[in-house]
A tleap script that builds the chain and sets N, CA, C and O, in Angstrom:
source leaprc.protein.ff14SB
mol = sequence {
  NMET THR MET PRO HIE ASP GLN SER ASP ARG
  GLU GLN ARG LEU ARG ALA ASP LEU GLU SER
  GLY PHE THR ASP HIE GLU TRP ALA VAL GLY
  MET VAL LEU CYS PRO ALA ARG GLU ASN CYS
  VAL SER THR PHE GLY LEU ARG ALA LEU TYR
  LYS PRO LEU LYS ASN GLY ARG VAL PRO MET
  HIE ARG GLY THR PHE GLY ALA PRO CYS ALA
  GLY ALA HIE LYS ARG PRO THR THR PRO PRO
  LEU GLN LEU ARG PRO THR CPRO
}
set mol.1.N position { 1.665 18.168 -7.246 }
set mol.1.CA position { 2.124 18.817 -6.449 }
set mol.1.C position { 3.652 17.917 -6.230 }
set mol.1.O position { 3.330 16.855 -6.762 }
set mol.2.N position { 4.695 17.780 -5.896 }
set mol.2.CA position { 5.959 17.116 -6.356 }
set mol.2.C position { 6.115 17.231 -4.783 }
set mol.2.O position { 5.383 18.001 -4.161 }
set mol.3.N position { 7.291 16.288 -3.997 }
set mol.3.CA position { 7.359 16.472 -2.801 }
set mol.3.C position { 8.840 16.457 -3.247 }
set mol.3.O position { 9.475 15.952 -4.173 }
set mol.4.N position { 9.119 17.276 -2.118 }
set mol.4.CA position { 10.876 17.585 -2.099 }
set mol.4.C position { 11.772 16.057 -2.326 }
set mol.4.O position { 11.137 15.034 -2.070 }
set mol.5.N position { 12.937 15.935 -2.705 }
set mol.5.CA position { 13.555 15.267 -3.111 }
set mol.5.C position { 13.585 13.904 -1.863 }
set mol.5.O position { 13.517 12.695 -2.087 }
set mol.6.N position { 13.687 14.489 -0.768 }
set mol.6.CA position { 14.600 13.662 0.625 }
set mol.6.C position { 13.021 12.832 0.220 }
set mol.6.O position { 12.892 11.711 -0.273 }
set mol.7.N position { 12.166 13.602 0.533 }
set mol.7.CA position { 10.549 13.047 1.135 }
set mol.7.C position { 10.351 12.389 0.087 }
set mol.7.O position { 9.208 11.983 0.300 }
set mol.8.N position { 10.615 12.027 -0.805 }
set mol.8.CA position { 9.794 11.287 -2.208 }
set mol.8.C position { 10.988 10.079 -2.053 }
set mol.8.O position { 10.663 8.898 -2.179 }
set mol.9.N position { 12.084 10.386 -1.832 }
set mol.9.CA position { 13.451 8.968 -1.615 }
set mol.9.C position { 12.598 7.896 -0.434 }
set mol.9.O position { 12.303 6.703 -0.377 }
set mol.10.N position { 12.429 9.082 0.396 }
set mol.10.CA position { 11.749 8.532 2.174 }
set mol.10.C position { 10.442 7.349 1.655 }
set mol.10.O position { 10.489 6.191 2.071 }
set mol.11.N position { 9.438 7.768 0.817 }
set mol.11.CA position { 8.692 6.940 0.830 }
set mol.11.C position { 8.617 5.813 -0.090 }
set mol.11.O position { 7.990 4.762 0.045 }
set mol.12.N position { 9.741 6.406 -1.540 }
set mol.12.CA position { 10.457 4.909 -2.173 }
set mol.12.C position { 10.552 3.840 -0.844 }
set mol.12.O position { 9.767 2.920 -0.615 }
set mol.13.N position { 11.608 4.188 -0.126 }
set mol.13.CA position { 12.525 2.888 0.888 }
set mol.13.C position { 11.023 2.149 1.580 }
set mol.13.O position { 10.749 0.961 1.751 }
set mol.14.N position { 10.300 3.283 1.850 }
set mol.14.CA position { 9.317 2.742 2.601 }
set mol.14.C position { 8.446 1.686 1.738 }
set mol.14.O position { 8.040 0.561 2.029 }
set mol.15.N position { 8.349 2.244 0.904 }
set mol.15.CA position { 7.203 1.076 -0.157 }
set mol.15.C position { 7.744 0.418 -0.221 }
set mol.15.O position { 7.218 -0.604 0.219 }
set mol.16.N position { 9.211 0.195 -0.748 }
set mol.16.CA position { 10.347 -1.066 -1.486 }
set mol.16.C position { 10.521 -2.146 0.305 }
set mol.16.O position { 11.156 -3.200 0.268 }
set mol.17.N position { 9.964 -1.726 1.481 }
set mol.17.CA position { 9.871 -1.855 2.411 }
set mol.17.C position { 8.605 -2.945 2.711 }
set mol.17.O position { 8.611 -4.106 3.119 }
set mol.18.N position { 7.805 -2.261 2.420 }
set mol.18.CA position { 6.248 -2.979 2.576 }
set mol.18.C position { 5.794 -3.985 1.214 }
set mol.18.O position { 4.637 -4.395 1.122 }
set mol.19.N position { 6.640 -4.256 0.386 }
set mol.19.CA position { 6.859 -4.978 -1.098 }
set mol.19.C position { 7.784 -6.055 -0.127 }
set mol.19.O position { 7.619 -7.265 -0.284 }
set mol.20.N position { 8.287 -5.791 0.391 }
set mol.20.CA position { 9.330 -6.992 0.734 }
set mol.20.C position { 8.407 -7.871 1.246 }
set mol.20.O position { 8.806 -9.021 1.428 }
set mol.21.N position { 7.087 -7.564 1.565 }
set mol.21.CA position { 6.389 -8.533 2.513 }
set mol.21.C position { 6.188 -8.473 4.144 }
set mol.21.O position { 5.316 -8.955 4.866 }
set mol.22.N position { 7.273 -7.740 4.406 }
set mol.22.CA position { 6.977 -7.515 6.046 }
set mol.22.C position { 7.164 -5.962 7.099 }
set mol.22.O position { 7.425 -4.840 6.664 }
set mol.23.N position { 6.959 -6.314 8.407 }
set mol.23.CA position { 6.585 -5.395 9.152 }
set mol.23.C position { 7.149 -4.996 10.270 }
set mol.23.O position { 7.315 -5.995 10.969 }
set mol.24.N position { 7.684 -3.660 11.016 }
set mol.24.CA position { 7.446 -3.781 12.096 }
set mol.24.C position { 6.580 -3.511 12.666 }
set mol.24.O position { 6.376 -3.857 13.829 }
set mol.25.N position { 5.719 -2.696 11.852 }
set mol.25.CA position { 3.972 -2.829 12.828 }
set mol.25.C position { 3.123 -3.719 13.174 }
set mol.25.O position { 2.395 -4.002 12.222 }
set mol.26.N position { 2.770 -4.568 14.560 }
set mol.26.CA position { 1.876 -5.274 14.664 }
set mol.26.C position { -0.096 -4.420 13.852 }
set mol.26.O position { -1.156 -5.044 13.816 }
set mol.27.N position { 0.031 -3.586 13.574 }
set mol.27.CA position { -1.323 -3.124 13.083 }
set mol.27.C position { -1.472 -3.082 11.236 }
set mol.27.O position { -2.350 -2.694 10.466 }
set mol.28.N position { -0.337 -3.598 11.100 }
set mol.28.CA position { -0.266 -3.821 9.801 }
set mol.28.C position { -0.103 -4.973 8.728 }
set mol.28.O position { -0.057 -4.940 7.498 }
set mol.29.N position { -0.024 -6.103 9.740 }
set mol.29.CA position { -0.064 -7.384 9.630 }
set mol.29.C position { -1.605 -8.218 9.357 }
set mol.29.O position { -2.657 -8.202 9.995 }
set mol.30.N position { -1.021 -9.209 7.616 }
set mol.30.CA position { -2.407 -8.999 7.138 }
set mol.30.C position { -2.661 -8.276 6.364 }
set mol.30.O position { -3.245 -8.787 5.409 }
set mol.31.N position { -2.448 -6.954 6.283 }
set mol.31.CA position { -3.419 -5.977 4.662 }
set mol.31.C position { -1.700 -6.184 3.869 }
set mol.31.O position { -0.587 -6.589 4.204 }
set mol.32.N position { -2.393 -5.604 2.636 }
set mol.32.CA position { -2.028 -5.484 1.297 }
set mol.32.C position { -1.495 -3.801 0.926 }
set mol.32.O position { -1.686 -2.743 1.525 }
set mol.33.N position { -0.822 -4.106 -0.226 }
set mol.33.CA position { -0.447 -2.427 -0.053 }
set mol.33.C position { -1.147 -2.471 -1.777 }
set mol.33.O position { -1.101 -3.471 -2.493 }
set mol.34.N position { -1.706 -1.272 -2.134 }
set mol.34.CA position { -3.092 -1.845 -3.613 }
set mol.34.C position { -2.194 -1.867 -5.216 }
set mol.34.O position { -1.368 -1.178 -5.815 }
set mol.35.N position { -2.696 -2.679 -5.339 }
set mol.35.CA position { -2.234 -3.106 -6.766 }
set mol.35.C position { -1.675 -2.125 -7.825 }
set mol.35.O position { -0.869 -2.559 -8.649 }
set mol.36.N position { -2.019 -0.954 -7.848 }
set mol.36.CA position { -2.286 0.226 -8.606 }
set mol.36.C position { -0.536 0.884 -8.549 }
set mol.36.O position { 0.256 1.405 -9.334 }
set mol.37.N position { -0.579 0.462 -7.076 }
set mol.37.CA position { 1.338 0.683 -6.957 }
set mol.37.C position { 1.731 2.660 -6.734 }
set mol.37.O position { 1.432 3.301 -5.726 }
set mol.38.N position { 2.685 3.422 -8.407 }
set mol.38.CA position { 2.614 4.536 -8.055 }
set mol.38.C position { 0.902 5.160 -8.162 }
set mol.38.O position { 0.318 5.657 -7.199 }
set mol.39.N position { 0.558 5.067 -8.955 }
set mol.39.CA position { -0.931 5.670 -9.908 }
set mol.39.C position { -1.834 5.058 -8.676 }
set mol.39.O position { -2.979 4.840 -9.071 }
set mol.40.N position { -1.639 4.728 -7.325 }
set mol.40.CA position { -3.047 4.677 -6.159 }
set mol.40.C position { -3.276 6.102 -6.253 }
set mol.40.O position { -2.353 6.873 -6.517 }
set mol.41.N position { -4.750 6.583 -6.002 }
set mol.41.CA position { -5.842 8.115 -6.155 }
set mol.41.C position { -5.456 8.032 -4.446 }
set mol.41.O position { -4.943 9.103 -4.121 }
set mol.42.N position { -5.559 7.042 -3.237 }
set mol.42.CA position { -5.167 7.241 -2.147 }
set mol.42.C position { -4.832 8.585 -2.072 }
set mol.42.O position { -4.635 9.396 -2.977 }
set mol.43.N position { -4.793 8.720 -0.739 }
set mol.43.CA position { -4.409 10.005 0.144 }
set mol.43.C position { -2.745 10.064 0.098 }
set mol.43.O position { -1.778 10.751 -0.230 }
set mol.44.N position { -3.319 8.371 0.888 }
set mol.44.CA position { -1.916 7.691 1.542 }
set mol.44.C position { -0.442 7.708 0.431 }
set mol.44.O position { 0.761 7.807 0.675 }
set mol.45.N position { -1.080 7.588 -0.620 }
set mol.45.CA position { -0.275 7.171 -1.793 }
set mol.45.C position { 0.775 6.160 -1.746 }
set mol.45.O position { 0.451 5.006 -2.025 }
set mol.46.N position { 1.975 6.415 -1.437 }
set mol.46.CA position { 2.339 4.915 -1.564 }
set mol.46.C position { 2.708 4.288 -0.898 }
set mol.46.O position { 3.434 3.336 -1.182 }
set mol.47.N position { 2.452 4.503 -0.119 }
set mol.47.CA position { 2.191 3.290 1.628 }
set mol.47.C position { 1.212 3.070 1.674 }
set mol.47.O position { 1.021 2.502 2.749 }
set mol.48.N position { 0.038 3.187 0.954 }
set mol.48.CA position { -1.444 3.295 1.241 }
set mol.48.C position { -1.631 1.220 1.497 }
set mol.48.O position { -1.340 0.350 0.676 }
set mol.49.N position { -2.214 1.043 2.949 }
set mol.49.CA position { -1.923 -0.423 2.845 }
set mol.49.C position { -3.910 -0.692 3.199 }
set mol.49.O position { -4.392 -0.075 4.150 }
set mol.50.N position { -4.554 -1.343 2.599 }
set mol.50.CA position { -5.353 -1.645 2.989 }
set mol.50.C position { -5.782 -3.711 3.640 }
set mol.50.O position { -5.081 -4.700 3.428 }
set mol.51.N position { -7.241 -3.635 4.468 }
set mol.51.CA position { -7.259 -4.771 4.706 }
set mol.51.C position { -7.997 -5.451 3.335 }
set mol.51.O position { -8.636 -4.825 2.489 }
set mol.52.N position { -7.774 -6.653 3.353 }
set mol.52.CA position { -8.080 -7.773 2.222 }
set mol.52.C position { -9.677 -7.593 2.499 }
set mol.52.O position { -10.222 -7.342 3.574 }
set mol.53.N position { -10.413 -7.842 0.907 }
set mol.53.CA position { -12.119 -8.058 1.132 }
set mol.53.C position { -11.978 -10.217 1.525 }
set mol.53.O position { -11.157 -11.081 1.219 }
set mol.54.N position { -13.359 -10.200 2.359 }
set mol.54.CA position { -13.299 -11.659 1.426 }
set mol.54.C position { -12.664 -12.147 0.670 }
set mol.54.O position { -11.778 -12.816 1.204 }
set mol.55.N position { -12.645 -12.171 -0.737 }
set mol.55.CA position { -12.291 -13.059 -1.721 }
set mol.55.C position { -10.613 -12.833 -1.986 }
set mol.55.O position { -9.865 -13.279 -2.856 }
set mol.56.N position { -10.365 -11.854 -0.729 }
set mol.56.CA position { -8.748 -11.054 -1.320 }
set mol.56.C position { -8.308 -10.109 -2.214 }
set mol.56.O position { -7.215 -9.964 -2.761 }
set mol.57.N position { -9.409 -9.443 -2.278 }
set mol.57.CA position { -9.232 -8.431 -3.207 }
set mol.57.C position { -9.052 -7.028 -2.285 }
set mol.57.O position { -9.442 -6.893 -1.126 }
set mol.58.N position { -8.355 -6.015 -3.109 }
set mol.58.CA position { -8.128 -4.392 -2.405 }
set mol.58.C position { -9.781 -3.975 -2.726 }
set mol.58.O position { -10.493 -3.938 -3.730 }
set mol.59.N position { -9.925 -3.721 -1.447 }
set mol.59.CA position { -11.149 -2.637 -1.307 }
set mol.59.C position { -11.747 -1.501 -2.228 }
set mol.59.O position { -10.835 -0.964 -2.856 }
set mol.60.N position { -12.794 -1.048 -2.465 }
set mol.60.CA position { -12.919 0.062 -3.486 }
set mol.60.C position { -12.381 1.278 -2.212 }
set mol.60.O position { -12.449 1.136 -0.991 }
set mol.61.N position { -11.776 2.627 -3.101 }
set mol.61.CA position { -10.779 3.610 -2.729 }
set mol.61.C position { -10.638 4.415 -3.772 }
set mol.61.O position { -10.329 4.191 -4.942 }
set mol.62.N position { -10.883 5.303 -3.241 }
set mol.62.CA position { -10.981 6.404 -4.488 }
set mol.62.C position { -9.983 8.060 -3.817 }
set mol.62.O position { -9.725 8.235 -2.626 }
set mol.63.N position { -9.706 8.763 -4.631 }
set mol.63.CA position { -9.207 9.583 -4.561 }
set mol.63.C position { -9.868 11.057 -4.177 }
set mol.63.O position { -11.075 11.295 -4.215 }
set mol.64.N position { -8.508 12.288 -3.683 }
set mol.64.CA position { -9.253 13.051 -3.312 }
set mol.64.C position { -10.526 13.642 -3.616 }
set mol.64.O position { -11.324 13.730 -2.683 }
set mol.65.N position { -11.023 14.264 -5.285 }
set mol.65.CA position { -11.696 14.313 -6.200 }
set mol.65.C position { -12.961 12.956 -6.117 }
set mol.65.O position { -13.824 12.882 -6.992 }
set mol.66.N position { -12.923 12.306 -5.361 }
set mol.66.CA position { -13.774 10.727 -5.351 }
set mol.66.C position { -13.393 9.867 -6.777 }
set mol.66.O position { -14.200 9.031 -7.182 }
set mol.67.N position { -12.372 10.067 -7.370 }
set mol.67.CA position { -12.371 8.941 -8.882 }
set mol.67.C position { -11.776 7.567 -7.987 }
set mol.67.O position { -10.785 7.489 -7.261 }
set mol.68.N position { -12.605 6.732 -8.284 }
set mol.68.CA position { -11.706 5.452 -8.027 }
set mol.68.C position { -10.750 4.883 -8.472 }
set mol.68.O position { -10.821 4.612 -9.671 }
set mol.69.N position { -9.431 4.452 -7.692 }
set mol.69.CA position { -8.260 3.855 -8.472 }
set mol.69.C position { -8.504 2.593 -9.435 }
set mol.69.O position { -9.020 1.487 -9.594 }
set mol.70.N position { -8.058 3.191 -9.730 }
set mol.70.CA position { -7.708 1.609 -10.792 }
set mol.70.C position { -6.682 0.373 -10.054 }
set mol.70.O position { -5.983 -0.422 -10.682 }
set mol.71.N position { -6.771 0.435 -9.044 }
set mol.71.CA position { -6.227 -0.705 -8.074 }
set mol.71.C position { -7.453 -1.595 -6.995 }
set mol.71.O position { -7.360 -2.610 -6.304 }
set mol.72.N position { -8.360 -0.816 -7.225 }
set mol.72.CA position { -9.642 -1.028 -6.712 }
set mol.72.C position { -10.329 -3.015 -7.024 }
set mol.72.O position { -10.590 -3.737 -7.986 }
set mol.73.N position { -10.333 -3.055 -6.276 }
set mol.73.CA position { -11.438 -4.291 -7.018 }
set mol.73.C position { -10.066 -5.417 -7.423 }
set mol.73.O position { -10.125 -6.204 -8.367 }
set mol.74.N position { -9.387 -5.341 -6.896 }
set mol.74.CA position { -8.371 -6.355 -7.682 }
set mol.74.C position { -7.388 -7.470 -7.035 }
set mol.74.O position { -7.598 -7.739 -5.852 }
set mol.75.N position { -6.801 -7.847 -7.406 }
set mol.75.CA position { -5.968 -8.791 -6.481 }
set mol.75.C position { -4.349 -7.970 -6.302 }
set mol.75.O position { -3.669 -7.457 -7.191 }
set mol.76.N position { -3.972 -8.111 -4.354 }
set mol.76.CA position { -2.816 -7.257 -4.840 }
set mol.76.C position { -1.975 -8.695 -4.775 }
set mol.76.O position { -2.059 -9.836 -4.321 }
set mol.77.N position { -1.058 -7.776 -5.594 }
set mol.77.CA position { 0.871 -8.107 -6.576 }
set mol.77.C position { 1.321 -8.767 -4.982 }
set mol.77.O position { 1.537 -9.946 -4.703 }
set mol.78.N position { 1.364 -7.763 -4.236 }
set mol.78.CA position { 2.553 -8.140 -2.835 }
set mol.78.C position { 1.658 -9.420 -1.743 }
set mol.78.O position { 0.433 -9.406 -1.627 }
set mol.79.N position { 2.342 -10.200 -1.205 }
set mol.79.CA position { 1.331 -11.057 0.385 }
set mol.79.C position { 1.057 -9.647 1.322 }
set mol.79.O position { 1.420 -8.471 1.335 }
set mol.80.N position { 0.116 -10.626 2.142 }
set mol.80.CA position { -0.319 -9.772 3.067 }
set mol.80.C position { 1.377 -9.656 4.455 }
set mol.80.O position { 2.171 -10.534 4.792 }
set mol.81.N position { 1.285 -8.347 4.822 }
set mol.81.CA position { 2.285 -8.294 5.538 }
set mol.81.C position { 2.565 -9.720 6.753 }
set mol.81.O position { 1.768 -10.507 7.264 }
set mol.82.N position { 3.787 -9.596 6.855 }
set mol.82.CA position { 3.466 -10.211 8.203 }
set mol.82.C position { 4.714 -8.894 9.333 }
set mol.82.O position { 5.025 -7.704 9.304 }
set mol.83.N position { 5.034 -10.195 10.213 }
set mol.83.CA position { 6.281 -9.318 11.420 }
set mol.83.C position { 7.262 -9.622 10.667 }
set mol.83.O position { 7.351 -10.456 9.766 }
set mol.84.N position { 8.234 -8.657 11.227 }
set mol.84.CA position { 9.307 -9.301 10.854 }
set mol.84.C position { 10.079 -9.670 11.590 }
set mol.84.O position { 10.229 -9.091 12.666 }
set mol.85.N position { 10.972 -10.983 11.167 }
set mol.85.CA position { 11.393 -12.292 11.943 }
set mol.85.C position { 12.949 -11.279 12.845 }
set mol.85.O position { 13.585 -10.448 12.196 }
set mol.86.N position { 13.243 -11.552 14.154 }
set mol.86.CA position { 13.743 -10.699 15.166 }
set mol.86.C position { 15.123 -11.678 14.903 }
set mol.86.O position { 15.034 -12.901 15.015 }
set mol.87.N position { 16.874 -10.760 14.408 }
set mol.87.CA position { 17.792 -11.545 14.471 }
set mol.87.C position { 18.250 -12.410 15.499 }
set mol.87.O position { 19.232 -13.128 15.310 }
savepdb mol mol.pdb
quit
């Protein structure tokens, strides 16, 4: 399934914002992105966030049809999210 061009651009901008390590959402503080990036099988796609396990790795997650993600149980490539500093 392909996304309309403007939705794809919005997803990419959101992903780039999250990869910067900062967020505007308090609920997302401490969460990490899947290291599989665009290849993550999660239904949330590029914006999938996970609470890291005690060992610092991303928890197991699967796609719609039950296939495990390639990023599951791997160390995240981005730092845990922090609240964006106010100017």
